[in-house]
N, C-alpha and C positions, 0 to 999 in steps of 0.2 A: 504493500500500500504506500509506503514511503517512496519507493522507486517510481511508482505510477504518478504520485504527486510531483516528484521532481522532474521526471523525464517527459511525462505525457500531459502535464498541466491539470491533473485531477485535484480534488479539494477534500480529501479525507481529513487531513489534519491542519490545513491552513486556515486559521481562525478568521483572517481578514476577508476570506471569501466564503465564509459560512461553515468551514470545517471545524473539527473538534479536537483540540490538542489533548484534552483529558482522556479522550478515547484511546489515544496512542499510549498513554500511561497505563490504562487498564489492560490493553492487549500485551504490552511489554511485561508488566508485572505478573500477569497470569501465567506467563512462561518463566520469568526471571526468579520469582520466589520459590516455586516448587523445585526449580533446578537446583537450588542450594541444598535442599533436603535430599534430593536424589543423588547429588554428589556425595553427601555425607553417608548414605546408606552402606556403600561398600566399606567405608571406614569403620562403621559400627560393627560390621561382620568381622573385620580383622581384629578389632579389640575384643570381641566376644570369643575369638579363638586364642588370642595371646594371653589374656589375663588368667583364664582358668589353668592353662598349661604351666605358667610360671607361679601360680598360687598353689598348684598341686591339689586343686579342688574342682569338682564339676561346677559349671556356671550356676549361680543361684537363680532360681525362678526362671528356668529355660522357657516355659510357655509364656510367661509375661514378657520376656525379652522379644520373643518371636511376634507376639500379638502387638506389642508396642511399635515394631517395625511397620506392620501393616497400618496401624493407626496413624503413624507419622506420614506415610505415603499418601493416605487418603485425606487427612486434614491439611496437608501442605497445599492443596488446591483451593482452600477456602480462606486464606489469610493475606492475599496479595495486597489488599488496599490499605494495610497499615503503612505502606510507603506513600500513601496519598492523603494522609490526614490534613495536610496543609493546603489542599486544593479546594476545600470548602464543599465537601460532599454532603454535609448535613449530619445532624446529631444521631439519627437512627442508623444511618450507614456507618458512621464512626463507631457507634456502640457495638454493632454487630461484629465488625472486624477487630475491634479491641478484644471482644470476648473470645473469638476464634483464635486470635494470636496468643492469648493467655492459655487457651485450652491445649494448644499443641505442645506447650511446655510440659504437660503432664506425662505423655508417653516418653518424651525425651528424658524427663526426670526419673521415670521408672527405670530406664536403662542405666543411668548413672548410679542409682541406688543399688541395682542388681550387680553391676560390676564391682562396686565398693563392697557389697556384702559377700561377693565371691572371694575377695582378698581377706575378709575378716576371718580370723581363725585359721587361715591357710599358712603354708610354709612358702613365703614369698621369696623368689630368687630374682635379684636385681640385675639380670642380664640386660644388655642394650635394648632388645625388643620390649622388655617390660618397662624400662625407664621411659621409652617413648610412649608406651601405653599409659603410664602414670601421668606424664606431661599432657597427654590428650585429655585425661579426666579433668585436670586442673584448668587448662586453657579453654577447652570446649565448654566447661561449666561457666567460666567467666563470660564467654561469648553468648551463651544461652541466657544468662541473667540480664545482660545488657539488651538482648533482644526482647525480653519481657518488658524491660523499661520502655521500649518503643511502642508497646501495646497500650501504654498509658497516654491518652491523647494529649493532655497539656504538656507532658514531658516531651512528646514527639514534636509538638509545635516549636518547642525551644531548641531541640537538638537536631532536627532534620537538616540535611545538607551541611552539617558541620563535620569536623574530624572525629566526633564521637561515633558517627556512622562508619567511618573508615576503620576505627578501632574495632567496632563490633564485627564487621564482615571479615576482617583478618583473623580475629580470634575464632570465628566459626570455620573459615576455610583453611587457614594454616593450622590453627590450634586443633581443628577437628580432622579435616581431610588429610593434610600433609603429615601431621604427627602420626596418624594411623597408617598412612601409606609407607612411611619410613620404618615404622615398627614392623609392618608386613615384609618389607624387603629384608631387614635383618633376620626376621623369623624364617622366611622361606629361601633365602639365598643359599644356605647349605644344601637344601633339597634340589634346587635348580642347578647348582654348579658342582656340588660335591666338595666345596671348600667353605671353611668358616670365615666370616668377616672378622678382622682383627678386633678383639674385644677392647683392648686398650685405646686404640684409635677411635673405636666406636663410642667409648665413654667421653673422650675429648670432644668428638663430634656432638654428642648429646648435650653436654654442658654449655658449649659455645652456642649451639642452636637454641637451647632453652633460654639462656640468659640473654642472648642477642635478640631473639624474637620478642621476649617480654619487655625488654628495655626499649626496643624500637617502637612497639605498638601500644604498650600500656599508657604511655604519656599522651597518646592521641585522645584518650578520654578527657584529660584535663584541657587539652587544646580545644576540643569541641565545646566543653562547658565554658571556656573563656571566649568562645565566639569565633574561632578560626574556621572559615568556610572551606569546604572541599571543592574540587574541580577548578581551582585557580592555581596559578604558578607562584603566587606570592601571598603574603598575609599582612594584615595591619600591624602597626608597631604598638601592640598592646603589651602591658607588663607580662613577663615570664614567657611569652611565646618564642622569643629568640633562644632562650636557654633550653626550653623543652624541645625545640627543633634541633638544636645542636646535639642534645642527648640522643635523640632519635637517629640522627645522621651517623654519629659515631657507632651506635649500637647496630645500625643496619650493616655497617662494614664488618662487624664481628659476626653477625648473622650470615652474611654472604660468604665469609671465610669458612664457616662451618660446612657449607655445601661443597666447597673445594676439598675440604678434608674428607667428606663423604665420598666424593668421586675418587680421590686418591686411595681411600680404603678399599673400594671396589676393585680397582686395577691391581693394587698391591696384593690383595687377597686372592685374586684370580691367578696370579703368578706364584706367590709364595705362601698362600694361606694354608692353615692346618687342614688336613683331611677331615671331613665332617662325619663320616660314618652314616649309617642309614637313619638313625633317629637321635641326633645329638641333644635334643631338648627333652627327651622322654615324653614326646607328645602322644596323642591318642587317636588321631584320625588316619585314614587309610593311606594317604600319600607317604606317610612315614614308614609304612610297611614295605615299601619298595626300596631299591638301592638308590644311592645319590650320586649323580643325577639319575632320574628314573629311566628305565629301558623303554623302548618303543611299545612293548607289550607289558603292561604293569603286572598282571597276575595270570598264572596258568589256570588257577581255579579261583573263583571269587570268594574272598574270606567271608566268614559268617559274621553278620552285623546284627547285634541285639540292642545296641544303644548308641548314643552320640559319642561314646568312647570305646570303639571296637578294639583298639590295641590294649587298652587297660583290661578289658574283659578277657582277652586271650592270655595276658600275662598273669591275671589274678582269677583263675577259675574257681578259687575258693570263696570269692566274694558272694555274699548272700543274694544280691540282686541277680547275679549271673546264674547261681544255682536255681533260683526260683524260676527264671526264664527257661532254663534247660528242662526242668521238671514239667513245666507247662507244655513244652514242645513234645516231650515223651508221652504225655497224656493224650 
């Protein structure tokens, strides 16, 4: 529709000829906001895999974690207009989308509580994948809480189009998607390549990443509250803005260097990394049953799967749940 407006002289969005610019916002955000949640869903799956393995416990409330994923996917299509509270849509419209924007925090919060409860009472191993999973929990929760803040209409009027929004989206996308993605790479790299990523370099990568990211973007919250607008290349000479931007710039250099360290770790480990073995993390799912890297044909015979932890079941046949399932099969 934009292309037709620009090239063919139509008037979908050109207000001076009777078009509707607000309609453009509706169409854009009905795609743009669900997209954020859909991007996050693979990250949720990775975290649901990593945290139980490094806590040596099954995930707490598996059915609630699964149901909350479906709820997030469905509710994500009904929250887009909290990006448009400042356009004057009306009290009823604002109230509806404020309520749905708060409601979607419930299934997301369920996930965070379930992941936290999985660690509670477990034997937590702080290997690099787990460190990134823990950072995900911290930073994604911060991003989620600031998102709920935007569901409060008067707060949104004050903070919309400021650097507070930039802080929020980076805590959701980097704090959520990227943290989880890197945790997944550290977790599955041994299976994909047969080599372990260097743990010492990995922890340097983690701490530089975690400190650099938070120091870069956390100050954006304060910039936004001080009134610094986004989408401009400069900012007003207000108190503290220069100092906060300097902190962010220096921290961004640290953050960027952490990625160079990550790339170095990958190439170093591919050449000189320790051999991984079939199951270096003592994980439970079937990919760890094959050799590392996996052969073209994974299994000669399909292993028996009785739960979400098939390798655990095979290694612990004395487990009560396993015995119960075997007896039911015999009957």
